[in-house]
Backbone as XML, in Angstrom:
<?xml version="1.0"?>
<chain id="A" units="angstrom">
  <residue number="1" name="MET">
    <atom name="N" x="33.586" y="77.729" z="112.282"/>
    <atom name="CA" x="32.602" y="77.636" z="111.061"/>
    <atom name="C" x="33.059" y="78.382" z="110.012"/>
  </residue>
  <residue number="2" name="LEU">
    <atom name="N" x="32.584" y="79.737" z="110.139"/>
    <atom name="CA" x="32.925" y="80.828" z="108.982"/>
    <atom name="C" x="34.024" y="81.559" z="109.220"/>
  </residue>
  <residue number="3" name="LEU">
    <atom name="N" x="34.957" y="81.894" z="108.246"/>
    <atom name="CA" x="36.013" y="82.698" z="108.421"/>
    <atom name="C" x="35.891" y="83.863" z="107.246"/>
  </residue>
  <residue number="4" name="LEU">
    <atom name="N" x="35.635" y="85.061" z="107.410"/>
    <atom name="CA" x="35.256" y="86.189" z="106.630"/>
    <atom name="C" x="36.592" y="86.731" z="106.288"/>
  </residue>
  <residue number="5" name="ASP">
    <atom name="N" x="36.781" y="86.817" z="104.892"/>
    <atom name="CA" x="38.458" y="87.262" z="104.011"/>
    <atom name="C" x="38.109" y="89.118" z="104.590"/>
  </residue>
  <residue number="6" name="GLU">
    <atom name="N" x="39.376" y="89.287" z="104.385"/>
    <atom name="CA" x="39.368" y="90.921" z="104.695"/>
    <atom name="C" x="38.450" y="91.885" z="103.966"/>
  </residue>
  <residue number="7" name="ASN">
    <atom name="N" x="37.906" y="91.390" z="102.414"/>
    <atom name="CA" x="37.041" y="92.121" z="101.699"/>
    <atom name="C" x="35.917" y="92.283" z="101.657"/>
  </residue>
  <residue number="8" name="ILE">
    <atom name="N" x="35.857" y="91.876" z="103.692"/>
    <atom name="CA" x="34.094" y="91.821" z="103.879"/>
    <atom name="C" x="34.656" y="92.648" z="104.698"/>
  </residue>
  <residue number="9" name="SER">
    <atom name="N" x="33.578" y="93.659" z="105.265"/>
    <atom name="CA" x="33.647" y="93.861" z="106.505"/>
    <atom name="C" x="33.218" y="93.352" z="108.003"/>
  </residue>
  <residue number="10" name="TYR">
    <atom name="N" x="34.292" y="93.533" z="108.723"/>
    <atom name="CA" x="34.445" y="92.744" z="110.207"/>
    <atom name="C" x="32.675" y="93.006" z="110.452"/>
  </residue>
  <residue number="11" name="ARG">
    <atom name="N" x="32.057" y="94.239" z="110.388"/>
    <atom name="CA" x="31.345" y="94.505" z="111.011"/>
    <atom name="C" x="29.711" y="93.548" z="110.697"/>
  </residue>
  <residue number="12" name="ALA">
    <atom name="N" x="30.107" y="92.446" z="109.705"/>
    <atom name="CA" x="28.947" y="91.484" z="109.124"/>
    <atom name="C" x="28.965" y="90.636" z="110.295"/>
  </residue>
  <residue number="13" name="ILE">
    <atom name="N" x="30.046" y="90.345" z="111.137"/>
    <atom name="CA" x="29.669" y="89.453" z="112.164"/>
    <atom name="C" x="28.655" y="89.544" z="113.114"/>
  </residue>
  <residue number="14" name="LYS">
    <atom name="N" x="28.331" y="90.971" z="113.384"/>
    <atom name="CA" x="27.420" y="91.016" z="114.530"/>
    <atom name="C" x="25.942" y="90.625" z="113.805"/>
  </residue>
  <residue number="15" name="GLY">
    <atom name="N" x="25.819" y="90.846" z="112.578"/>
    <atom name="CA" x="24.429" y="90.752" z="112.146"/>
    <atom name="C" x="24.524" y="89.255" z="111.893"/>
  </residue>
  <residue number="16" name="LEU">
    <atom name="N" x="25.443" y="88.567" z="111.719"/>
    <atom name="CA" x="25.292" y="86.995" z="111.301"/>
    <atom name="C" x="25.643" y="86.078" z="112.562"/>
  </residue>
  <residue number="17" name="ASP">
    <atom name="N" x="26.115" y="86.472" z="113.181"/>
    <atom name="CA" x="26.523" y="85.697" z="114.709"/>
    <atom name="C" x="25.316" y="85.069" z="115.353"/>
  </residue>
  <residue number="18" name="THR">
    <atom name="N" x="24.551" y="85.075" z="115.283"/>
    <atom name="CA" x="23.299" y="84.499" z="115.770"/>
    <atom name="C" x="22.976" y="83.389" z="114.676"/>
  </residue>
  <residue number="19" name="TYR">
    <atom name="N" x="23.314" y="83.580" z="113.218"/>
    <atom name="CA" x="22.806" y="82.427" z="112.402"/>
    <atom name="C" x="23.945" y="81.492" z="112.116"/>
  </residue>
  <residue number="20" name="TYR">
    <atom name="N" x="25.279" y="81.934" z="112.380"/>
    <atom name="CA" x="26.467" y="81.341" z="112.308"/>
    <atom name="C" x="27.376" y="81.444" z="113.608"/>
  </residue>
  <residue number="21" name="PRO">
    <atom name="N" x="26.935" y="80.783" z="114.413"/>
    <atom name="CA" x="27.582" y="80.644" z="115.499"/>
    <atom name="C" x="29.182" y="80.709" z="115.592"/>
  </residue>
  <residue number="22" name="GLY">
    <atom name="N" x="29.996" y="81.185" z="116.082"/>
    <atom name="CA" x="31.711" y="80.612" z="116.089"/>
    <atom name="C" x="31.953" y="81.864" z="114.611"/>
  </residue>
  <residue number="23" name="ILE">
    <atom name="N" x="31.087" y="82.452" z="114.097"/>
    <atom name="CA" x="31.706" y="83.343" z="112.857"/>
    <atom name="C" x="32.864" y="83.956" z="113.293"/>
  </residue>
  <residue number="24" name="THR">
    <atom name="N" x="33.924" y="84.302" z="112.384"/>
    <atom name="CA" x="35.008" y="85.119" z="112.525"/>
    <atom name="C" x="35.536" y="85.672" z="111.471"/>
  </residue>
  <residue number="25" name="HIS">
    <atom name="N" x="36.683" y="86.553" z="111.495"/>
    <atom name="CA" x="36.810" y="87.471" z="110.467"/>
    <atom name="C" x="38.905" y="87.541" z="110.468"/>
  </residue>
  <residue number="26" name="VAL">
    <atom name="N" x="39.283" y="87.611" z="109.605"/>
    <atom name="CA" x="40.308" y="87.669" z="109.346"/>
    <atom name="C" x="41.555" y="88.736" z="110.185"/>
  </residue>
  <residue number="27" name="ARG">
    <atom name="N" x="40.179" y="90.003" z="110.169"/>
    <atom name="CA" x="41.091" y="91.080" z="111.318"/>
    <atom name="C" x="41.075" y="90.274" z="112.794"/>
  </residue>
  <residue number="28" name="GLN">
    <atom name="N" x="39.789" y="89.719" z="113.310"/>
    <atom name="CA" x="39.691" y="89.144" z="114.644"/>
    <atom name="C" x="41.184" y="88.229" z="114.646"/>
  </residue>
  <residue number="29" name="GLU">
    <atom name="N" x="41.303" y="87.542" z="113.775"/>
    <atom name="CA" x="42.553" y="86.484" z="113.686"/>
    <atom name="C" x="43.993" y="86.925" z="113.653"/>
  </residue>
  <residue number="30" name="ASN">
    <atom name="N" x="43.948" y="88.320" z="113.574"/>
    <atom name="CA" x="45.477" y="88.786" z="113.156"/>
    <atom name="C" x="45.826" y="88.354" z="111.852"/>
  </residue>
  <residue number="31" name="LEU">
    <atom name="N" x="44.943" y="88.437" z="110.928"/>
    <atom name="CA" x="45.310" y="87.599" z="109.378"/>
    <atom name="C" x="45.092" y="88.753" z="108.268"/>
  </residue>
  <residue number="32" name="ILE">
    <atom name="N" x="44.849" y="90.275" z="108.607"/>
    <atom name="CA" x="44.551" y="91.464" z="107.615"/>
    <atom name="C" x="45.869" y="91.384" z="106.752"/>
  </residue>
  <residue number="33" name="SER">
    <atom name="N" x="46.158" y="91.444" z="105.769"/>
    <atom name="CA" x="47.233" y="91.491" z="104.967"/>
    <atom name="C" x="48.284" y="90.193" z="104.815"/>
  </residue>
  <residue number="34" name="GLU">
    <atom name="N" x="47.527" y="89.271" z="105.295"/>
    <atom name="CA" x="48.496" y="88.244" z="105.242"/>
    <atom name="C" x="48.162" y="87.610" z="103.722"/>
  </residue>
  <residue number="35" name="PRO">
    <atom name="N" x="49.192" y="86.678" z="102.923"/>
    <atom name="CA" x="48.913" y="86.021" z="102.118"/>
    <atom name="C" x="47.766" y="85.161" z="101.924"/>
  </residue>
  <residue number="36" name="ASP">
    <atom name="N" x="47.276" y="84.770" z="100.890"/>
    <atom name="CA" x="46.126" y="84.308" z="101.023"/>
    <atom name="C" x="46.353" y="82.681" z="101.268"/>
  </residue>
  <residue number="37" name="ILE">
    <atom name="N" x="47.651" y="82.103" z="101.141"/>
    <atom name="CA" x="48.117" y="80.882" z="101.552"/>
    <atom name="C" x="47.879" y="80.662" z="103.329"/>
  </residue>
  <residue number="38" name="LYS">
    <atom name="N" x="48.279" y="81.605" z="103.976"/>
    <atom name="CA" x="48.472" y="81.654" z="105.179"/>
    <atom name="C" x="46.951" y="81.566" z="105.901"/>
  </residue>
  <residue number="39" name="ILE">
    <atom name="N" x="46.131" y="82.315" z="105.236"/>
    <atom name="CA" x="44.476" y="82.141" z="105.554"/>
    <atom name="C" x="44.096" y="80.940" z="105.151"/>
  </residue>
  <residue number="40" name="TRP">
    <atom name="N" x="44.266" y="80.435" z="104.287"/>
    <atom name="CA" x="44.010" y="79.267" z="103.982"/>
    <atom name="C" x="44.454" y="77.926" z="104.860"/>
  </residue>
  <residue number="41" name="GLU">
    <atom name="N" x="45.845" y="78.070" z="105.277"/>
    <atom name="CA" x="46.587" y="77.396" z="106.313"/>
    <atom name="C" x="45.730" y="77.611" z="107.638"/>
  </residue>
  <residue number="42" name="PHE">
    <atom name="N" x="45.102" y="78.509" z="107.893"/>
    <atom name="CA" x="44.891" y="79.032" z="109.398"/>
    <atom name="C" x="43.392" y="78.137" z="109.326"/>
  </residue>
  <residue number="43" name="ALA">
    <atom name="N" x="42.706" y="78.447" z="108.338"/>
    <atom name="CA" x="41.005" y="77.892" z="108.079"/>
    <atom name="C" x="41.336" y="76.674" z="108.177"/>
  </residue>
  <residue number="44" name="LYS">
    <atom name="N" x="42.171" y="75.680" z="107.265"/>
    <atom name="CA" x="42.240" y="74.762" z="107.368"/>
    <atom name="C" x="42.646" y="74.097" z="108.614"/>
  </residue>
  <residue number="45" name="ALA">
    <atom name="N" x="43.440" y="74.705" z="109.558"/>
    <atom name="CA" x="43.950" y="74.204" z="111.086"/>
    <atom name="C" x="43.022" y="74.535" z="112.180"/>
  </residue>
  <residue number="46" name="ASN">
    <atom name="N" x="42.049" y="75.478" z="111.428"/>
    <atom name="CA" x="40.936" y="75.478" z="112.792"/>
    <atom name="C" x="39.709" y="75.121" z="112.055"/>
  </residue>
  <residue number="47" name="GLY">
    <atom name="N" x="39.351" y="74.064" z="111.089"/>
    <atom name="CA" x="38.292" y="73.792" z="110.619"/>
    <atom name="C" x="37.007" y="74.925" z="110.042"/>
  </residue>
  <residue number="48" name="LEU">
    <atom name="N" x="37.839" y="75.947" z="109.578"/>
    <atom name="CA" x="36.726" y="76.983" z="109.196"/>
    <atom name="C" x="36.790" y="77.024" z="107.510"/>
  </residue>
  <residue number="49" name="CYS">
    <atom name="N" x="35.231" y="77.545" z="106.952"/>
    <atom name="CA" x="35.187" y="77.671" z="106.032"/>
    <atom name="C" x="35.388" y="79.221" z="105.492"/>
  </residue>
  <residue number="50" name="ILE">
    <atom name="N" x="36.352" y="79.574" z="104.737"/>
    <atom name="CA" x="36.255" y="80.586" z="103.885"/>
    <atom name="C" x="35.497" y="81.427" z="103.295"/>
  </residue>
  <residue number="51" name="VAL">
    <atom name="N" x="34.883" y="82.666" z="103.357"/>
    <atom name="CA" x="33.862" y="83.698" z="102.687"/>
    <atom name="C" x="34.856" y="84.416" z="102.332"/>
  </residue>
  <residue number="52" name="SER">
    <atom name="N" x="34.803" y="84.493" z="100.837"/>
    <atom name="CA" x="35.680" y="85.754" z="100.020"/>
    <atom name="C" x="34.539" y="86.018" z="99.133"/>
  </residue>
  <residue number="53" name="PHE">
    <atom name="N" x="34.954" y="87.507" z="98.322"/>
    <atom name="CA" x="34.515" y="87.870" z="97.052"/>
    <atom name="C" x="35.452" y="87.902" z="96.517"/>
  </residue>
  <residue number="54" name="ASP">
    <atom name="N" x="36.619" y="87.136" z="96.338"/>
    <atom name="CA" x="38.008" y="86.942" z="95.688"/>
    <atom name="C" x="37.832" y="85.449" z="95.296"/>
  </residue>
  <residue number="55" name="ASN">
    <atom name="N" x="38.443" y="85.531" z="93.804"/>
    <atom name="CA" x="38.564" y="84.060" z="93.169"/>
    <atom name="C" x="40.047" y="83.574" z="93.731"/>
  </residue>
  <residue number="56" name="ASP">
    <atom name="N" x="40.608" y="84.229" z="94.369"/>
    <atom name="CA" x="42.309" y="83.699" z="95.024"/>
    <atom name="C" x="41.860" y="82.160" z="95.313"/>
  </residue>
  <residue number="57" name="PHE">
    <atom name="N" x="40.836" y="82.396" z="96.567"/>
    <atom name="CA" x="40.856" y="81.060" z="97.120"/>
    <atom name="C" x="39.849" y="79.818" z="96.208"/>
  </residue>
  <residue number="58" name="GLU">
    <atom name="N" x="39.177" y="79.941" z="95.262"/>
    <atom name="CA" x="38.919" y="79.340" z="94.064"/>
    <atom name="C" x="40.072" y="78.531" z="93.853"/>
  </residue>
  <residue number="59" name="ILE">
    <atom name="N" x="41.119" y="79.482" z="93.301"/>
    <atom name="CA" x="42.358" y="78.857" z="92.609"/>
    <atom name="C" x="43.222" y="77.690" z="93.761"/>
  </residue>
  <residue number="60" name="LEU">
    <atom name="N" x="43.197" y="78.565" z="95.138"/>
    <atom name="CA" x="43.775" y="77.402" z="95.993"/>
    <atom name="C" x="42.737" y="76.377" z="96.059"/>
  </residue>
  <residue number="61" name="HIS">
    <atom name="N" x="41.743" y="76.407" z="96.104"/>
    <atom name="CA" x="40.982" y="74.897" z="96.476"/>
    <atom name="C" x="40.948" y="74.177" z="95.176"/>
  </residue>
  <residue number="62" name="GLN">
    <atom name="N" x="41.185" y="74.654" z="93.653"/>
    <atom name="CA" x="41.758" y="73.923" z="92.673"/>
    <atom name="C" x="42.803" y="73.200" z="92.696"/>
  </residue>
  <residue number="63" name="ARG">
    <atom name="N" x="43.688" y="73.797" z="93.310"/>
    <atom name="CA" x="45.219" y="73.414" z="93.239"/>
    <atom name="C" x="45.219" y="72.349" z="94.223"/>
  </residue>
  <residue number="64" name="TYR">
    <atom name="N" x="44.550" y="72.382" z="95.836"/>
    <atom name="CA" x="44.743" y="71.706" z="96.868"/>
    <atom name="C" x="43.909" y="71.036" z="97.468"/>
  </residue>
  <residue number="65" name="GLY">
    <atom name="N" x="42.458" y="71.295" z="96.926"/>
    <atom name="CA" x="41.384" y="70.685" z="97.105"/>
    <atom name="C" x="40.775" y="71.107" z="98.550"/>
  </residue>
  <residue number="66" name="PHE">
    <atom name="N" x="40.173" y="70.535" z="99.145"/>
    <atom name="CA" x="39.661" y="70.721" z="100.710"/>
    <atom name="C" x="39.738" y="69.914" z="102.046"/>
  </residue>
  <residue number="67" name="PRO">
    <atom name="N" x="40.183" y="70.186" z="103.304"/>
    <atom name="CA" x="39.696" y="71.348" z="103.630"/>
    <atom name="C" x="40.601" y="72.436" z="103.283"/>
  </residue>
  <residue number="68" name="PRO">
    <atom name="N" x="40.526" y="73.567" z="103.465"/>
    <atom name="CA" x="39.084" y="74.375" z="104.091"/>
    <atom name="C" x="38.118" y="74.243" z="103.185"/>
  </residue>
  <residue number="69" name="LYS">
    <atom name="N" x="37.135" y="74.429" z="103.237"/>
    <atom name="CA" x="35.933" y="74.607" z="102.492"/>
    <atom name="C" x="36.015" y="76.333" z="101.920"/>
  </residue>
  <residue number="70" name="ILE">
    <atom name="N" x="35.618" y="76.573" z="101.035"/>
    <atom name="CA" x="35.240" y="77.887" z="100.367"/>
    <atom name="C" x="34.228" y="78.287" z="100.032"/>
  </residue>
  <residue number="71" name="ILE">
    <atom name="N" x="33.182" y="79.458" z="100.215"/>
    <atom name="CA" x="32.782" y="80.002" z="99.889"/>
    <atom name="C" x="32.643" y="81.144" z="99.230"/>
  </residue>
  <residue number="72" name="HIS">
    <atom name="N" x="32.190" y="81.519" z="97.597"/>
    <atom name="CA" x="32.573" y="82.274" z="96.808"/>
    <atom name="C" x="31.814" y="82.862" z="96.617"/>
  </residue>
  <residue number="73" name="ILE">
    <atom name="N" x="31.599" y="84.482" z="97.151"/>
    <atom name="CA" x="30.230" y="85.344" z="96.908"/>
    <atom name="C" x="30.709" y="86.397" z="95.326"/>
  </residue>
  <residue number="74" name="THR">
    <atom name="N" x="29.726" y="85.583" z="94.571"/>
    <atom name="CA" x="30.086" y="86.205" z="93.231"/>
    <atom name="C" x="29.169" y="87.372" z="93.023"/>
  </residue>
  <residue number="75" name="ARG">
    <atom name="N" x="28.468" y="87.591" z="93.786"/>
    <atom name="CA" x="27.407" y="88.726" z="93.389"/>
    <atom name="C" x="28.165" y="90.163" z="93.167"/>
  </residue>
  <residue number="76" name="GLY">
    <atom name="N" x="29.877" y="90.581" z="93.447"/>
    <atom name="CA" x="30.238" y="91.514" z="93.302"/>
    <atom name="C" x="30.052" y="92.158" z="94.811"/>
  </residue>
  <residue number="77" name="ASN">
    <atom name="N" x="31.008" y="93.227" z="94.925"/>
    <atom name="CA" x="30.904" y="94.052" z="96.360"/>
    <atom name="C" x="29.510" y="94.479" z="96.328"/>
  </residue>
  <residue number="78" name="SER">
    <atom name="N" x="29.075" y="94.279" z="97.565"/>
    <atom name="CA" x="27.906" y="94.824" z="98.210"/>
    <atom name="C" x="27.737" y="95.798" z="99.445"/>
  </residue>
  <residue number="79" name="SER">
    <atom name="N" x="26.829" y="96.250" z="100.125"/>
    <atom name="CA" x="26.836" y="97.249" z="101.400"/>
    <atom name="C" x="27.009" y="95.878" z="102.522"/>
  </residue>
  <residue number="80" name="THR">
    <atom name="N" x="27.225" y="96.243" z="103.333"/>
    <atom name="CA" x="27.207" y="95.318" z="104.694"/>
    <atom name="C" x="25.870" y="94.632" z="104.653"/>
  </residue>
  <residue number="81" name="PRO">
    <atom name="N" x="25.095" y="95.820" z="105.196"/>
    <atom name="CA" x="23.114" y="95.115" z="104.865"/>
    <atom name="C" x="23.096" y="93.932" z="104.024"/>
  </residue>
  <residue number="82" name="ALA">
    <atom name="N" x="23.375" y="94.585" z="102.778"/>
    <atom name="CA" x="22.946" y="93.216" z="101.552"/>
    <atom name="C" x="23.786" y="92.169" z="101.939"/>
  </residue>
  <residue number="83" name="PHE">
    <atom name="N" x="24.850" y="92.405" z="102.237"/>
    <atom name="CA" x="25.761" y="90.939" z="102.462"/>
    <atom name="C" x="25.177" y="90.033" z="103.671"/>
  </residue>
  <residue number="84" name="ILE">
    <atom name="N" x="24.887" y="90.482" z="104.710"/>
    <atom name="CA" x="24.301" y="90.006" z="105.607"/>
    <atom name="C" x="22.830" y="89.365" z="105.101"/>
  </residue>
  <residue number="85" name="GLU">
    <atom name="N" x="22.236" y="90.196" z="104.599"/>
    <atom name="CA" x="21.145" y="89.027" z="104.435"/>
    <atom name="C" x="21.181" y="88.319" z="103.357"/>
  </residue>
  <residue number="86" name="MET">
    <atom name="N" x="22.206" y="88.356" z="102.253"/>
    <atom name="CA" x="22.436" y="87.418" z="101.717"/>
    <atom name="C" x="22.906" y="86.293" z="102.336"/>
  </residue>
  <residue number="87" name="LEU">
    <atom name="N" x="23.530" y="86.073" z="102.940"/>
    <atom name="CA" x="23.988" y="85.278" z="103.958"/>
    <atom name="C" x="22.968" y="84.415" z="104.657"/>
  </residue>
  <residue number="88" name="ILE">
    <atom name="N" x="22.311" y="85.305" z="104.833"/>
    <atom name="CA" x="20.987" y="84.602" z="106.277"/>
    <atom name="C" x="20.187" y="83.924" z="104.881"/>
  </residue>
  <residue number="89" name="SER">
    <atom name="N" x="19.640" y="84.628" z="104.005"/>
    <atom name="CA" x="18.649" y="83.907" z="102.909"/>
    <atom name="C" x="19.450" y="82.676" z="102.668"/>
  </residue>
  <residue number="90" name="ALA">
    <atom name="N" x="20.739" y="82.856" z="102.436"/>
    <atom name="CA" x="21.288" y="81.626" z="101.943"/>
    <atom name="C" x="21.896" y="80.365" z="102.762"/>
  </residue>
  <residue number="91" name="ARG">
    <atom name="N" x="21.322" y="80.607" z="104.331"/>
    <atom name="CA" x="21.405" y="79.875" z="105.182"/>
    <atom name="C" x="21.643" y="78.518" z="105.194"/>
  </residue>
  <residue number="92" name="GLN">
    <atom name="N" x="20.146" y="77.716" z="104.565"/>
    <atom name="CA" x="20.007" y="76.379" z="104.080"/>
    <atom name="C" x="21.259" y="75.776" z="103.755"/>
  </residue>
  <residue number="93" name="GLU">
    <atom name="N" x="21.352" y="76.360" z="102.457"/>
    <atom name="CA" x="22.385" y="76.239" z="101.628"/>
    <atom name="C" x="23.632" y="76.407" z="102.092"/>
  </residue>
  <residue number="94" name="ILE">
    <atom name="N" x="23.976" y="77.010" z="102.537"/>
    <atom name="CA" x="25.664" y="77.315" z="103.151"/>
    <atom name="C" x="25.758" y="76.097" z="104.301"/>
  </residue>
  <residue number="95" name="ASN">
    <atom name="N" x="24.675" y="75.745" z="105.419"/>
    <atom name="CA" x="24.598" y="74.824" z="106.497"/>
    <atom name="C" x="24.647" y="73.312" z="105.586"/>
  </residue>
  <residue number="96" name="THR">
    <atom name="N" x="24.040" y="72.934" z="104.363"/>
    <atom name="CA" x="24.279" y="71.928" z="104.028"/>
    <atom name="C" x="25.462" y="71.571" z="103.344"/>
  </residue>
  <residue number="97" name="PHE">
    <atom name="N" x="26.155" y="72.728" z="102.783"/>
    <atom name="CA" x="27.395" y="72.581" z="102.205"/>
    <atom name="C" x="28.385" y="72.304" z="102.832"/>
  </residue>
  <residue number="98" name="ILE">
    <atom name="N" x="28.166" y="73.054" z="104.201"/>
    <atom name="CA" x="29.391" y="72.839" z="105.603"/>
    <atom name="C" x="29.197" y="71.142" z="105.951"/>
  </residue>
  <residue number="99" name="ASN">
    <atom name="N" x="27.977" y="70.829" z="106.404"/>
    <atom name="CA" x="28.075" y="69.400" z="106.506"/>
    <atom name="C" x="28.483" y="68.434" z="105.349"/>
  </residue>
  <residue number="100" name="SER">
    <atom name="N" x="28.361" y="68.769" z="104.482"/>
    <atom name="CA" x="28.614" y="67.976" z="103.131"/>
    <atom name="C" x="30.034" y="67.313" z="103.197"/>
  </residue>
  <residue number="101" name="LYS">
    <atom name="N" x="30.427" y="66.209" z="102.985"/>
    <atom name="CA" x="31.583" y="65.190" z="103.043"/>
    <atom name="C" x="32.203" y="65.368" z="101.609"/>
  </residue>
  <residue number="102" name="GLN">
    <atom name="N" x="31.165" y="65.797" z="100.386"/>
    <atom name="CA" x="31.413" y="65.464" z="98.963"/>
    <atom name="C" x="32.176" y="67.054" z="98.541"/>
  </residue>
  <residue number="103" name="THR">
    <atom name="N" x="31.845" y="67.816" z="99.030"/>
    <atom name="CA" x="32.605" y="69.357" z="98.085"/>
    <atom name="C" x="32.861" y="70.339" z="99.129"/>
  </residue>
  <residue number="104" name="GLY">
    <atom name="N" x="33.761" y="70.884" z="98.406"/>
    <atom name="CA" x="34.568" y="71.862" z="99.220"/>
    <atom name="C" x="34.778" y="72.980" z="98.442"/>
  </residue>
  <residue number="105" name="TYR">
    <atom name="N" x="33.474" y="73.503" z="97.568"/>
    <atom name="CA" x="33.473" y="74.785" z="96.843"/>
    <atom name="C" x="32.029" y="75.051" z="96.767"/>
  </residue>
  <residue number="106" name="LEU">
    <atom name="N" x="31.495" y="76.388" z="97.182"/>
    <atom name="CA" x="30.341" y="77.021" z="96.974"/>
    <atom name="C" x="30.107" y="78.265" z="96.388"/>
  </residue>
  <residue number="107" name="GLU">
    <atom name="N" x="29.404" y="78.162" z="95.375"/>
    <atom name="CA" x="29.137" y="80.061" z="94.879"/>
    <atom name="C" x="27.843" y="80.414" z="95.426"/>
  </residue>
  <residue number="108" name="VAL">
    <atom name="N" x="27.852" y="81.671" z="95.847"/>
    <atom name="CA" x="26.933" y="82.014" z="96.363"/>
    <atom name="C" x="26.465" y="83.334" z="95.340"/>
  </residue>
  <residue number="109" name="ILE">
    <atom name="N" x="25.538" y="83.292" z="94.462"/>
    <atom name="CA" x="25.481" y="84.422" z="94.090"/>
    <atom name="C" x="24.383" y="85.708" z="94.242"/>
  </residue>
</chain>
């Protein structure tokens, strides 16, 4: 389902796994410090949606389209508890986005 980028604490998984079953982190997938394109390819091959604070994946999305889908967190870096609360609050919007066949990019503010 969701693949958290390395700019998000892997500890967030513990607070989100009830709301987003199957959530994972690049650390769990041995992708720490790998180029964004490798993370992109992994997400595409495994049906995952990338969640990141960086706009690097937005650039890849513009170049290659989707899959994978991208959730760009534009709020700026925040604490892990604040990030968890943000994703829980946006759960309906995120789930609608994930299930949509029309769009591959979502900004969460």
